[in-house]
C-alpha positions, 0 to 999 in steps of 0.5 A: 518478699524483697530481693535486693542486690548486695554490693560489697567492697573488700577492705583496704587492709584486706587487699594488702594482705591478699597481695602479700599472701599471693606473692608468698604463694607465687614465690613458693610455687616458683621455688618448687619449679611449678608454673605459678600462674597456671597453678594459682589459676587452677586453684581459683577455678577449681577451689582444689588446694592441691594445686598449691604446694605445701612448701613454705606453708603456701597451701594454708596461706592461699586458703586464708584468702576469700576466693571471691574477693580475690577474683574481684580484685584481680578483675578490677586490677586487670581492667583499671591498671 
């Protein structure tokens, strides 16, 4: 039985879509008076979509993003930009 580590990379189109969705979710949370960073972090840590408001469809938008890919991109951005 062979055990190989699988290396994956998010597609560039996916990154642009993730950024757009994250921006829209941020804006919706901000408009409703929430602290967007705290709410998004809460969602990412818990995978509980109730951290994200339904306002402007933000909750359904955030659920379209693969959390693992988003976390990977956030860490890469933090380290390399």
